[in-house]
All heavy atoms as a GROMACS GRO file, in nm:
protein
  574
    1MET      N    1  -6.006  17.365   8.019
    1MET     CA    2  -5.994  17.499   8.069
    1MET      C    3  -5.851  17.551   8.076
    1MET      O    4  -5.821  17.655   8.038
    1MET     CB    5  -6.055  17.506   8.210
    1MET     CG    6  -6.192  17.558   8.225
    1MET     SD    7  -6.233  17.690   8.119
    1MET     CE    8  -6.380  17.735   8.200
    2SER      N    9  -5.760  17.462   8.128
    2SER     CA   10  -5.621  17.506   8.144
    2SER      C   11  -5.556  17.524   8.010
    2SER      O   12  -5.466  17.607   7.994
    2SER     CB   13  -5.542  17.406   8.234
    2SER     OG   14  -5.536  17.283   8.167
    3ASP      N   15  -5.595  17.443   7.913
    3ASP     CA   16  -5.542  17.461   7.776
    3ASP      C   17  -5.579  17.594   7.717
    3ASP      O   18  -5.499  17.663   7.655
    3ASP     CB   19  -5.590  17.348   7.684
    3ASP     CG   20  -5.527  17.213   7.713
    3ASP    OD1   21  -5.423  17.213   7.775
    3ASP    OD2   22  -5.588  17.112   7.673
    4ASP      N   23  -5.700  17.637   7.744
    4ASP     CA   24  -5.745  17.768   7.693
    4ASP      C   25  -5.666  17.881   7.762
    4ASP      O   26  -5.630  17.977   7.698
    4ASP     CB   27  -5.893  17.788   7.719
    4ASP     CG   28  -5.979  17.699   7.634
    4ASP    OD1   29  -5.929  17.653   7.527
    4ASP    OD2   30  -6.100  17.679   7.667
    5ARG      N   31  -5.645  17.864   7.893
    5ARG     CA   32  -5.572  17.966   7.969
    5ARG      C   33  -5.422  17.974   7.916
    5ARG      O   34  -5.365  18.083   7.897
    5ARG     CB   35  -5.572  17.936   8.114
    5ARG     CG   36  -5.498  18.047   8.196
    5ARG     CD   37  -5.486  18.015   8.340
    5ARG     NE   38  -5.616  18.000   8.404
    5ARG     CZ   39  -5.635  17.958   8.528
    5ARG    NH1   40  -5.531  17.921   8.601
    5ARG    NH2   41  -5.756  17.948   8.579
    6GLU      N   42  -5.360  17.859   7.895
    6GLU     CA   43  -5.222  17.852   7.847
    6GLU      C   44  -5.212  17.914   7.710
    6GLU      O   45  -5.117  17.989   7.678
    6GLU     CB   46  -5.168  17.710   7.850
    6GLU     CG   47  -5.144  17.655   7.988
    6GLU     CD   48  -5.098  17.509   7.980
    6GLU    OE1   49  -5.070  17.456   7.874
    6GLU    OE2   50  -5.099  17.444   8.084
    7ARG      N   51  -5.308  17.880   7.623
    7ARG     CA   52  -5.310  17.934   7.489
    7ARG      C   53  -5.325  18.087   7.495
    7ARG      O   54  -5.261  18.158   7.419
    7ARG     CB   55  -5.420  17.871   7.408
    7ARG     CG   56  -5.417  17.913   7.264
    7ARG     CD   57  -5.528  17.846   7.175
    7ARG     NE   58  -5.528  17.702   7.192
    7ARG     CZ   59  -5.636  17.625   7.209
    7ARG    NH1   60  -5.754  17.686   7.209
    7ARG    NH2   61  -5.626  17.496   7.227
    8SER      N   62  -5.414  18.131   7.580
    8SER     CA   63  -5.441  18.279   7.596
    8SER      C   64  -5.314  18.348   7.642
    8SER      O   65  -5.280  18.455   7.595
    8SER     CB   66  -5.555  18.299   7.689
    8SER     OG   67  -5.572  18.432   7.716
    9GLU      N   68  -5.243  18.285   7.739
    9GLU     CA   69  -5.125  18.344   7.792
    9GLU      C   70  -5.014  18.350   7.682
    9GLU      O   71  -4.938  18.450   7.671
    9GLU     CB   72  -5.069  18.267   7.913
    9GLU     CG   73  -5.156  18.290   8.038
    9GLU     CD   74  -5.112  18.200   8.154
    9GLU    OE1   75  -5.012  18.125   8.136
    9GLU    OE2   76  -5.174  18.207   8.260
   10ARG      N   77  -5.004  18.245   7.609
   10ARG     CA   78  -4.903  18.242   7.495
   10ARG      C   79  -4.932  18.349   7.390
   10ARG      O   80  -4.844  18.416   7.341
   10ARG     CB   81  -4.900  18.104   7.428
   10ARG     CG   82  -4.801  18.009   7.501
   10ARG     CD   83  -4.791  17.879   7.422
   10ARG     NE   84  -4.892  17.786   7.476
   10ARG     CZ   85  -4.969  17.716   7.404
   10ARG    NH1   86  -4.962  17.716   7.267
   10ARG    NH2   87  -5.062  17.636   7.455
   11GLU      N   88  -5.062  18.362   7.360
   11GLU     CA   89  -5.101  18.465   7.258
   11GLU      C   90  -5.070  18.601   7.312
   11GLU      O   91  -5.024  18.689   7.235
   11GLU     CB   92  -5.248  18.449   7.227
   11GLU     CG   93  -5.281  18.331   7.143
   11GLU     CD   94  -5.430  18.309   7.126
   11GLU    OE1   95  -5.510  18.385   7.184
   11GLU    OE2   96  -5.468  18.217   7.052
   12GLU      N   97  -5.094  18.626   7.443
   12GLU     CA   98  -5.062  18.758   7.504
   12GLU      C   99  -4.913  18.783   7.498
   12GLU      O  100  -4.868  18.893   7.467
   12GLU     CB  101  -5.118  18.761   7.647
   12GLU     CG  102  -5.092  18.892   7.714
   12GLU     CD  103  -5.173  19.008   7.652
   12GLU    OE1  104  -5.277  18.984   7.596
   12GLU    OE2  105  -5.121  19.121   7.662
   13GLU      N  106  -4.833  18.682   7.532
   13GLU     CA  107  -4.686  18.698   7.527
   13GLU      C  108  -4.639  18.727   7.381
   13GLU      O  109  -4.553  18.812   7.361
   13GLU     CB  110  -4.618  18.574   7.578
   13GLU     CG  111  -4.632  18.553   7.730
   13GLU     CD  112  -4.576  18.424   7.775
   13GLU    OE1  113  -4.521  18.346   7.696
   13GLU    OE2  114  -4.584  18.395   7.898
   14GLU      N  115  -4.699  18.660   7.285
   14GLU     CA  116  -4.664  18.684   7.146
   14GLU      C  117  -4.698  18.826   7.102
   14GLU      O  118  -4.625  18.891   7.029
   14GLU     CB  119  -4.730  18.584   7.056
   14GLU     CG  120  -4.676  18.440   7.067
   14GLU     CD  121  -4.755  18.339   6.986
   14GLU    OE1  122  -4.849  18.376   6.921
   14GLU    OE2  123  -4.719  18.219   7.004
   15ARG      N  124  -4.817  18.874   7.146
   15ARG     CA  125  -4.855  19.010   7.113
   15ARG      C  126  -4.759  19.113   7.177
   15ARG      O  127  -4.722  19.213   7.116
   15ARG     CB  128  -5.001  19.039   7.164
   15ARG     CG  129  -5.105  18.988   7.066
   15ARG     CD  130  -5.238  19.045   7.101
   15ARG     NE  131  -5.288  19.000   7.231
   15ARG     CZ  132  -5.368  18.894   7.248
   15ARG    NH1  133  -5.404  18.821   7.145
   15ARG    NH2  134  -5.408  18.862   7.370
   16GLU      N  135  -4.720  19.089   7.303
   16GLU     CA  136  -4.623  19.176   7.370
   16GLU      C  137  -4.490  19.176   7.298
   16GLU      O  138  -4.427  19.282   7.281
   16GLU     CB  139  -4.606  19.140   7.516
   16GLU     CG  140  -4.729  19.169   7.600
   16GLU     CD  141  -4.708  19.122   7.746
   16GLU    OE1  142  -4.597  19.080   7.781
   16GLU    OE2  143  -4.803  19.134   7.823
   17ALA      N  144  -4.443  19.057   7.256
   17ALA     CA  145  -4.316  19.049   7.184
   17ALA      C  146  -4.324  19.123   7.051
   17ALA      O  147  -4.232  19.193   7.012
   17ALA     CB  148  -4.278  18.902   7.163
   18ALA      N  149  -4.437  19.109   6.985
   18ALA     CA  150  -4.455  19.177   6.856
   18ALA      C  151  -4.459  19.327   6.876
   18ALA      O  152  -4.400  19.403   6.796
   18ALA     CB  153  -4.585  19.130   6.783
   19GLY      N  154  -4.520  19.371   6.984
   19GLY     CA  155  -4.522  19.515   7.018
   19GLY      C  156  -4.385  19.569   7.046
   19GLY      O  157  -4.350  19.681   6.998
   20ARG      N  158  -4.302  19.496   7.120
   20ARG     CA  159  -4.170  19.535   7.148
   20ARG      C  160  -4.086  19.542   7.019
   20ARG      O  161  -4.007  19.633   6.999
   20ARG     CB  162  -4.103  19.442   7.251
   20ARG     CG  163  -4.150  19.464   7.390
   20ARG     CD  164  -4.064  19.390   7.491
   20ARG     NE  165  -4.076  19.247   7.475
   20ARG     CZ  166  -4.159  19.165   7.536
   20ARG    NH1  167  -4.247  19.216   7.617
   20ARG    NH2  168  -4.159  19.034   7.509
   21ARG      N  169  -4.099  19.443   6.935
   21ARG     CA  170  -4.031  19.434   6.810
   21ARG      C  171  -4.066  19.554   6.720
   21ARG      O  172  -3.978  19.622   6.661
   21ARG     CB  173  -4.059  19.304   6.736
   21ARG     CG  174  -3.979  19.282   6.609
   21ARG     CD  175  -3.998  19.144   6.550
   21ARG     NE  176  -4.133  19.097   6.546
   21ARG     CZ  177  -4.187  19.000   6.624
   21ARG    NH1  178  -4.111  18.934   6.710
   21ARG    NH2  179  -4.313  18.961   6.611
   22ASN      N  180  -4.196  19.586   6.713
   22ASN     CA  181  -4.242  19.699   6.632
   22ASN      C  182  -4.188  19.828   6.691
   22ASN      O  183  -4.148  19.923   6.615
   22ASN     CB  184  -4.392  19.705   6.627
   22ASN     CG  185  -4.452  19.594   6.543
   22ASN    OD1  186  -4.381  19.535   6.458
   22ASN    ND2  187  -4.578  19.564   6.560
   23SER      N  188  -4.183  19.842   6.821
   23SER     CA  189  -4.125  19.962   6.884
   23SER      C  190  -3.975  19.976   6.851
   23SER      O  191  -3.929  20.086   6.828
   23SER     CB  192  -4.146  19.958   7.036
   23SER     OG  193  -4.284  19.961   7.067
   24LEU      N  194  -3.904  19.865   6.857
   24LEU     CA  195  -3.763  19.867   6.824
   24LEU      C  196  -3.742  19.908   6.679
   24LEU      O  197  -3.652  19.990   6.644
   24LEU     CB  198  -3.700  19.734   6.856
   24LEU     CG  199  -3.548  19.720   6.830
   24LEU    CD1  200  -3.472  19.820   6.917
   24LEU    CD2  201  -3.501  19.579   6.855
   25ILE      N  202  -3.823  19.857   6.589
   25ILE     CA  203  -3.809  19.888   6.448
   25ILE      C  204  -3.837  20.038   6.429
   25ILE      O  205  -3.768  20.106   6.356
   25ILE     CB  206  -3.904  19.802   6.362
   25ILE    CG1  207  -3.852  19.657   6.357
   25ILE    CG2  208  -3.918  19.856   6.220
   25ILE    CD1  209  -3.951  19.559   6.300
   26ALA      N  210  -3.937  20.090   6.498
   26ALA     CA  211  -3.970  20.235   6.488
   26ALA      C  212  -3.856  20.319   6.539
   26ALA      O  213  -3.822  20.423   6.483
   26ALA     CB  214  -4.102  20.261   6.558
   27LEU      N  215  -3.797  20.274   6.650
   27LEU     CA  216  -3.684  20.349   6.711
   27LEU      C  217  -3.565  20.353   6.614
   27LEU      O  218  -3.502  20.457   6.595
   27LEU     CB  219  -3.645  20.286   6.841
   27LEU     CG  220  -3.531  20.352   6.920
   27LEU    CD1  221  -3.572  20.494   6.959
   27LEU    CD2  222  -3.493  20.269   7.041
   28VAL      N  223  -3.533  20.245   6.550
   28VAL     CA  224  -3.422  20.237   6.452
   28VAL      C  225  -3.454  20.324   6.335
   28VAL      O  226  -3.366  20.400   6.289
   28VAL     CB  227  -3.393  20.086   6.410
   28VAL    CG1  228  -3.300  20.085   6.292
   28VAL    CG2  229  -3.339  20.010   6.530
   29GLY      N  230  -3.579  20.321   6.290
   29GLY     CA  231  -3.618  20.409   6.176
   29GLY      C  232  -3.604  20.558   6.212
   29GLY      O  233  -3.554  20.635   6.133
   30MET      N  234  -3.647  20.596   6.331
   30MET     CA  235  -3.632  20.734   6.375
   30MET      C  236  -3.482  20.772   6.384
   30MET      O  237  -3.446  20.884   6.347
   30MET     CB  238  -3.702  20.751   6.511
   30MET     CG  239  -3.847  20.736   6.504
   30MET     SD  240  -3.929  20.867   6.418
   30MET     CE  241  -3.922  20.991   6.539
   31ALA      N  242  -3.400  20.684   6.434
   31ALA     CA  243  -3.258  20.714   6.445
   31ALA      C  244  -3.196  20.734   6.304
   31ALA      O  245  -3.115  20.823   6.282
   31ALA     CB  246  -3.185  20.600   6.521
   32LEU      N  247  -3.235  20.652   6.210
   32LEU     CA  248  -3.184  20.666   6.073
   32LEU      C  249  -3.230  20.800   6.014
   32LEU      O  250  -3.153  20.864   5.942
   32LEU     CB  251  -3.230  20.551   5.983
   32LEU     CG  252  -3.168  20.411   6.012
   32LEU    CD1  253  -3.231  20.303   5.932
   32LEU    CD2  254  -3.017  20.418   5.981
   33LEU      N  255  -3.352  20.835   6.038
   33LEU     CA  256  -3.403  20.963   5.985
   33LEU      C  257  -3.324  21.078   6.052
   33LEU      O  258  -3.290  21.179   5.982
   33LEU     CB  259  -3.552  20.981   6.014
   33LEU     CG  260  -3.644  20.900   5.924
   33LEU    CD1  261  -3.787  20.911   5.978
   33LEU    CD2  262  -3.636  20.947   5.782
   34LEU      N  263  -3.295  21.070   6.180
   34LEU     CA  264  -3.222  21.174   6.250
   34LEU      C  265  -3.082  21.187   6.191
   34LEU      O  266  -3.034  21.296   6.160
   34LEU     CB  267  -3.218  21.142   6.400
   34LEU     CG  268  -3.131  21.240   6.484
   34LEU    CD1  269  -3.200  21.378   6.485
   34LEU    CD2  270  -3.111  21.187   6.622
   35PHE      N  271  -3.010  21.075   6.181
   35PHE     CA  272  -2.872  21.077   6.128
   35PHE      C  273  -2.870  21.125   5.981
   35PHE      O  274  -2.784  21.198   5.938
   35PHE     CB  275  -2.806  20.944   6.144
   35PHE     CG  276  -2.770  20.913   6.285
   35PHE    CD1  277  -2.813  20.796   6.344
   35PHE    CD2  278  -2.693  21.002   6.362
   35PHE    CE1  279  -2.782  20.769   6.473
   35PHE    CE2  280  -2.660  20.974   6.492
   35PHE     CZ  281  -2.705  20.856   6.552
   36GLY      N  282  -2.972  21.085   5.904
   36GLY     CA  283  -2.980  21.128   5.768
   36GLY      C  284  -3.004  21.279   5.760
   36GLY      O  285  -2.944  21.348   5.672
   37GLY      N  286  -3.083  21.334   5.846
   37GLY     CA  287  -3.110  21.480   5.852
   37GLY      C  288  -2.985  21.557   5.890
   37GLY      O  289  -2.958  21.660   5.831
   38VAL      N  290  -2.908  21.503   5.988
   38VAL     CA  291  -2.786  21.572   6.029
   38VAL      C  292  -2.687  21.569   5.916
   38VAL      O  293  -2.622  21.670   5.887
   38VAL     CB  294  -2.730  21.504   6.155
   38VAL    CG1  295  -2.588  21.555   6.184
   38VAL    CG2  296  -2.820  21.528   6.276
   39PHE      N  297  -2.670  21.451   5.849
   39PHE     CA  298  -2.581  21.446   5.733
   39PHE      C  299  -2.620  21.540   5.623
   39PHE      O  300  -2.537  21.611   5.569
   39PHE     CB  301  -2.576  21.298   5.683
   39PHE     CG  302  -2.494  21.283   5.560
   39PHE    CD1  303  -2.356  21.280   5.566
   39PHE    CD2  304  -2.556  21.272   5.435
   39PHE    CE1  305  -2.281  21.265   5.450
   39PHE    CE2  306  -2.482  21.254   5.319
   39PHE     CZ  307  -2.342  21.254   5.330
   40LEU      N  308  -2.750  21.539   5.588
   40LEU     CA  309  -2.797  21.628   5.482
   40LEU      C  310  -2.775  21.777   5.516
   40LEU      O  311  -2.730  21.855   5.432
   40LEU     CB  312  -2.945  21.603   5.458
   40LEU     CG  313  -3.011  21.684   5.348
   40LEU    CD1  314  -2.944  21.652   5.214
   40LEU    CD2  315  -3.158  21.654   5.338
   41THR      N  316  -2.800  21.815   5.642
   41THR     CA  317  -2.777  21.950   5.687
   41THR      C  318  -2.628  21.989   5.672
   41THR      O  319  -2.594  22.096   5.626
   41THR     CB  320  -2.822  21.972   5.833
   41THR    OG1  321  -2.962  21.940   5.836
   41THR    CG2  322  -2.801  22.112   5.878
   42HIS      N  323  -2.541  21.896   5.711
   42HIS     CA  324  -2.397  21.920   5.704
   42HIS      C  325  -2.355  21.940   5.556
   42HIS      O  326  -2.280  22.031   5.523
   42HIS     CB  327  -2.322  21.803   5.764
   42HIS     CG  328  -2.171  21.815   5.748
   42HIS    ND1  329  -2.093  21.903   5.813
   42HIS    CD2  330  -2.089  21.744   5.667
   42HIS    CE1  331  -1.969  21.891   5.777
   42HIS    NE2  332  -1.964  21.794   5.683
   43GLU      N  333  -2.402  21.853   5.471
   43GLU     CA  334  -2.364  21.863   5.330
   43GLU      C  335  -2.421  21.991   5.265
   43GLU      O  336  -2.351  22.057   5.186
   43GLU     CB  337  -2.417  21.741   5.251
   43GLU     CG  338  -2.339  21.615   5.283
   43GLU     CD  339  -2.192  21.626   5.247
   43GLU    OE1  340  -2.162  21.668   5.134
   43GLU    OE2  341  -2.107  21.594   5.332
   44LEU      N  342  -2.542  22.029   5.298
   44LEU     CA  343  -2.600  22.153   5.243
   44LEU      C  344  -2.524  22.275   5.293
   44LEU      O  345  -2.502  22.365   5.213
   44LEU     CB  346  -2.747  22.161   5.279
   44LEU     CG  347  -2.841  22.068   5.207
   44LEU    CD1  348  -2.981  22.075   5.265
   44LEU    CD2  349  -2.844  22.094   5.056
   45ARG      N  350  -2.481  22.272   5.416
   45ARG     CA  351  -2.406  22.385   5.471
   45ARG      C  352  -2.266  22.396   5.400
   45ARG      O  353  -2.222  22.500   5.363
   45ARG     CB  354  -2.383  22.368   5.621
   45ARG     CG  355  -2.312  22.487   5.683
   45ARG     CD  356  -2.312  22.470   5.838
   45ARG     NE  357  -2.258  22.587   5.898
   45ARG     CZ  358  -2.131  22.605   5.927
   45ARG    NH1  359  -2.042  22.514   5.899
   45ARG    NH2  360  -2.090  22.716   5.985
   46ARG      N  361  -2.203  22.280   5.380
   46ARG     CA  362  -2.072  22.278   5.316
   46ARG      C  363  -2.087  22.328   5.170
   46ARG      O  364  -2.006  22.409   5.124
   46ARG     CB  365  -2.017  22.137   5.315
   46ARG     CG  366  -1.873  22.122   5.270
   46ARG     CD  367  -1.824  21.983   5.278
   46ARG     NE  368  -1.893  21.891   5.192
   46ARG     CZ  369  -1.874  21.874   5.062
   46ARG    NH1  370  -1.782  21.947   5.000
   46ARG    NH2  371  -1.943  21.786   4.994
   47THR      N  372  -2.191  22.283   5.103
   47THR     CA  373  -2.209  22.329   4.962
   47THR      C  374  -2.238  22.479   4.960
   47THR      O  375  -2.191  22.548   4.873
   47THR     CB  376  -2.328  22.248   4.900
   47THR    OG1  377  -2.297  22.111   4.904
   47THR    CG2  378  -2.354  22.297   4.758
   48SER      N  379  -2.315  22.529   5.056
   48SER     CA  380  -2.345  22.672   5.063
   48SER      C  381  -2.220  22.750   5.084
   48SER      O  382  -2.200  22.854   5.023
   48SER     CB  383  -2.445  22.695   5.175
   48SER     OG  384  -2.466  22.836   5.192
   49GLN      N  385  -2.129  22.704   5.172
   49GLN     CA  386  -2.006  22.775   5.196
   49GLN      C  387  -1.921  22.777   5.066
   49GLN      O  388  -1.857  22.880   5.039
   49GLN     CB  389  -1.926  22.708   5.308
   49GLN     CG  390  -1.987  22.733   5.444
   49GLN     CD  391  -1.913  22.661   5.553
   49GLN    OE1  392  -1.846  22.559   5.528
   49GLN    NE2  393  -1.925  22.705   5.675
   50LEU      N  394  -1.916  22.667   4.996
   50LEU     CA  395  -1.843  22.661   4.871
   50LEU      C  396  -1.899  22.756   4.770
   50LEU      O  397  -1.823  22.834   4.704
   50LEU     CB  398  -1.839  22.519   4.816
   50LEU     CG  399  -1.765  22.498   4.687
   50LEU    CD1  400  -1.616  22.533   4.702
   50LEU    CD2  401  -1.781  22.351   4.637
   51GLN      N  402  -2.028  22.761   4.756
   51GLN     CA  403  -2.092  22.855   4.664
   51GLN      C  404  -2.065  23.003   4.705
   51GLN      O  405  -2.035  23.089   4.616
   51GLN     CB  406  -2.240  22.833   4.657
   51GLN     CG  407  -2.275  22.702   4.585
   51GLN     CD  408  -2.423  22.676   4.585
   51GLN    OE1  409  -2.497  22.736   4.663
   51GLN    NE2  410  -2.469  22.584   4.507
   52ASP      N  411  -2.066  23.031   4.834
   52ASP     CA  412  -2.034  23.165   4.881
   52ASP      C  413  -1.893  23.201   4.844
   52ASP      O  414  -1.862  23.318   4.797
   52ASP     CB  415  -2.054  23.180   5.030
   52ASP     CG  416  -2.198  23.174   5.074
   52ASP    OD1  417  -2.287  23.192   4.988
   52ASP    OD2  418  -2.224  23.155   5.190
   53CYS      N  419  -1.798  23.108   4.857
   53CYS     CA  420  -1.657  23.131   4.825
   53CYS      C  421  -1.648  23.158   4.673
   53CYS      O  422  -1.574  23.253   4.632
   53CYS     CB  423  -1.573  23.011   4.864
   53CYS     SG  424  -1.403  23.028   4.824
   54LEU      N  425  -1.714  23.078   4.593
   54LEU     CA  426  -1.708  23.096   4.446
   54LEU      C  427  -1.765  23.228   4.406
   54LEU      O  428  -1.718  23.285   4.308
   54LEU     CB  429  -1.775  22.977   4.377
   54LEU     CG  430  -1.705  22.843   4.390
   54LEU    CD1  431  -1.793  22.733   4.333
   54LEU    CD2  432  -1.572  22.844   4.320
   55MET      N  433  -1.866  23.274   4.474
   55MET     CA  434  -1.930  23.402   4.439
   55MET      C  435  -1.836  23.519   4.467
   55MET      O  436  -1.853  23.629   4.408
   55MET     CB  437  -2.065  23.419   4.507
   55MET     CG  438  -2.170  23.329   4.450
   55MET     SD  439  -2.330  23.325   4.526
   55MET     CE  440  -2.349  23.476   4.607
   56THR      N  441  -1.737  23.505   4.556
   56THR     CA  442  -1.645  23.609   4.583
   56THR      C  443  -1.528  23.613   4.478
   56THR      O  444  -1.440  23.693   4.492
   56THR     CB  445  -1.583  23.594   4.725
   56THR    OG1  446  -1.503  23.474   4.728
   56THR    CG2  447  -1.688  23.598   4.834
   57LYS      N  448  -1.535  23.516   4.385
   57LYS     CA  449  -1.435  23.503   4.281
   57LYS      C  450  -1.294  23.470   4.334
   57LYS      O  451  -1.196  23.507   4.281
   57LYS     CB  452  -1.427  23.626   4.192
   57LYS     CG  453  -1.560  23.652   4.123
   57LYS     CD  454  -1.552  23.765   4.028
   57LYS     CE  455  -1.687  23.786   3.962
   57LYS     NZ  456  -1.695  23.901   3.878
   58ALA      N  457  -1.296  23.399   4.446
   58ALA     CA  458  -1.171  23.352   4.503
   58ALA      C  459  -1.115  23.238   4.412
   58ALA      O  460  -1.189  23.172   4.344
   58ALA     CB  461  -1.189  23.300   4.646
   59THR      N  462  -0.986  23.225   4.417
   59THR     CA  463  -0.921  23.120   4.331
   59THR      C  464  -0.896  22.992   4.400
   59THR      O  465  -0.865  22.890   4.336
   59THR     CB  466  -0.788  23.174   4.273
   59THR    OG1  467  -0.701  23.206   4.383
   59THR    CG2  468  -0.812  23.296   4.188
   60ASN      N  469  -0.904  22.986   4.535
   60ASN     CA  470  -0.880  22.864   4.608
   60ASN      C  471  -1.000  22.833   4.696
   60ASN      O  472  -1.002  22.860   4.818
   60ASN     CB  473  -0.754  22.879   4.692
   60ASN     CG  474  -0.717  22.750   4.755
   60ASN    OD1  475  -0.771  22.646   4.731
   60ASN    ND2  476  -0.624  22.758   4.853
   61CYS      N  477  -1.104  22.776   4.641
   61CYS     CA  478  -1.224  22.743   4.714
   61CYS      C  479  -1.236  22.598   4.748
   61CYS      O  480  -1.341  22.553   4.794
   61CYS     CB  481  -1.348  22.790   4.641
   61CYS     SG  482  -1.359  22.971   4.626
   62THR      N  483  -1.132  22.520   4.724
   62THR     CA  484  -1.147  22.374   4.743
   62THR      C  485  -1.149  22.339   4.893
   62THR      O  486  -1.219  22.248   4.930
   62THR     CB  487  -1.034  22.302   4.678
   62THR    OG1  488  -0.906  22.348   4.728
   62THR    CG2  489  -1.038  22.316   4.528
   63ARG      N  490  -1.078  22.414   4.978
   63ARG     CA  491  -1.087  22.390   5.118
   63ARG      C  492  -1.141  22.514   5.189
   63ARG      O  493  -1.095  22.625   5.163
   63ARG     CB  494  -0.943  22.363   5.174
   63ARG     CG  495  -0.907  22.216   5.171
   63ARG     CD  496  -0.778  22.188   5.245
   63ARG     NE  497  -0.762  22.257   5.369
   63ARG     CZ  498  -0.647  22.300   5.419
   63ARG    NH1  499  -0.536  22.285   5.350
   63ARG    NH2  500  -0.641  22.364   5.533
   64ILE      N  501  -1.233  22.492   5.278
   64ILE     CA  502  -1.292  22.604   5.350
   64ILE      C  503  -1.283  22.572   5.498
   64ILE      O  504  -1.316  22.463   5.544
   64ILE     CB  505  -1.439  22.626   5.314
   64ILE    CG1  506  -1.454  22.661   5.166
   64ILE    CG2  507  -1.503  22.734   5.400
   64ILE    CD1  508  -1.592  22.675   5.115
   65ASP      N  509  -1.225  22.664   5.574
   65ASP     CA  510  -1.206  22.638   5.718
   65ASP      C  511  -1.341  22.654   5.791
   65ASP      O  512  -1.444  22.682   5.735
   65ASP     CB  513  -1.100  22.730   5.776
   65ASP     CG  514  -1.138  22.875   5.776
   65ASP    OD1  515  -1.253  22.908   5.732
   65ASP    OD2  516  -1.060  22.958   5.821
   66ASP      N  517  -1.337  22.634   5.924
   66ASP     CA  518  -1.459  22.636   6.008
   66ASP      C  519  -1.528  22.775   6.010
   66ASP      O  520  -1.645  22.787   6.035
   66ASP     CB  521  -1.430  22.594   6.148
   66ASP     CG  522  -1.395  22.444   6.152
   66ASP    OD1  523  -1.443  22.373   6.067
   66ASP    OD2  524  -1.322  22.402   6.246
   67ALA      N  525  -1.451  22.882   5.988
   67ALA     CA  526  -1.510  23.015   5.989
   67ALA      C  527  -1.583  23.047   5.856
   67ALA      O  528  -1.643  23.151   5.848
   67ALA     CB  529  -1.403  23.118   6.013
   68GLY      N  530  -1.573  22.959   5.760
   68GLY     CA  531  -1.651  22.979   5.635
   68GLY      C  532  -1.570  23.063   5.535
   68GLY      O  533  -1.623  23.103   5.433
   69GLN      N  534  -1.442  23.087   5.562
   69GLN     CA  535  -1.356  23.165   5.475
   69GLN      C  536  -1.266  23.073   5.394
   69GLN      O  537  -1.226  22.968   5.445
   69GLN     CB  538  -1.273  23.266   5.552
   69GLN     CG  539  -1.358  23.365   5.631
   69GLN     CD  540  -1.444  23.449   5.544
   69GLN    OE1  541  -1.404  23.494   5.436
   69GLN    NE2  542  -1.564  23.472   5.586
   70PRO      N  543  -1.234  23.105   5.271
   70PRO     CA  544  -1.141  23.024   5.194
   70PRO      C  545  -1.006  23.019   5.261
   70PRO      O  546  -0.963  23.121   5.318
   70PRO     CB  547  -1.140  23.086   5.058
   70PRO     CG  548  -1.207  23.215   5.069
   70PRO     CD  549  -1.286  23.220   5.193
   71VAL      N  550  -0.939  22.912   5.253
   71VAL     CA  551  -0.806  22.894   5.308
   71VAL      C  552  -0.706  22.952   5.209
   71VAL      O  553  -0.700  22.912   5.096
   71VAL     CB  554  -0.773  22.750   5.338
   71VAL    CG1  555  -0.630  22.732   5.388
   71VAL    CG2  556  -0.871  22.694   5.439
   72ARG      N  557  -0.632  23.053   5.251
   72ARG     CA  558  -0.533  23.116   5.166
   72ARG      C  559  -0.394  23.054   5.195
   72ARG      O  560  -0.361  23.031   5.305
   72ARG     CB  561  -0.522  23.265   5.197
   72ARG     CG  562  -0.653  23.338   5.187
   72ARG     CD  563  -0.688  23.370   5.044
   72ARG     NE  564  -0.820  23.434   5.044
   72ARG     CZ  565  -0.880  23.464   4.938
   72ARG    NH1  566  -0.828  23.436   4.819
   72ARG    NH2  567  -0.999  23.524   4.942
   73PRO      N  568  -0.321  23.019   5.093
   73PRO     CA  569  -0.185  22.959   5.114
   73PRO      C  570  -0.086  23.059   5.172
   73PRO      O  571  -0.096  23.171   5.171
   73PRO     CB  572  -0.143  22.917   4.974
   73PRO     CG  573  -0.236  22.974   4.877
   73PRO     CD  574  -0.354  23.029   4.953
   0.00000   0.00000   0.00000
């Protein structure tokens, strides 16, 4: 009887550990998706600003300041 109880307790502990591990993996995956989304949004915004600058036929569109205007020397 005690062997069955010990085995049952060990199995329960293993299930809890597996659940915590799966939760941690899911949390890391969500964090990666979040950071990837932020990075992608930043890059798309930067590209959009560059395209807007090029459409104005400006000659110096390589650097764009925070206001979205081309930097004039």
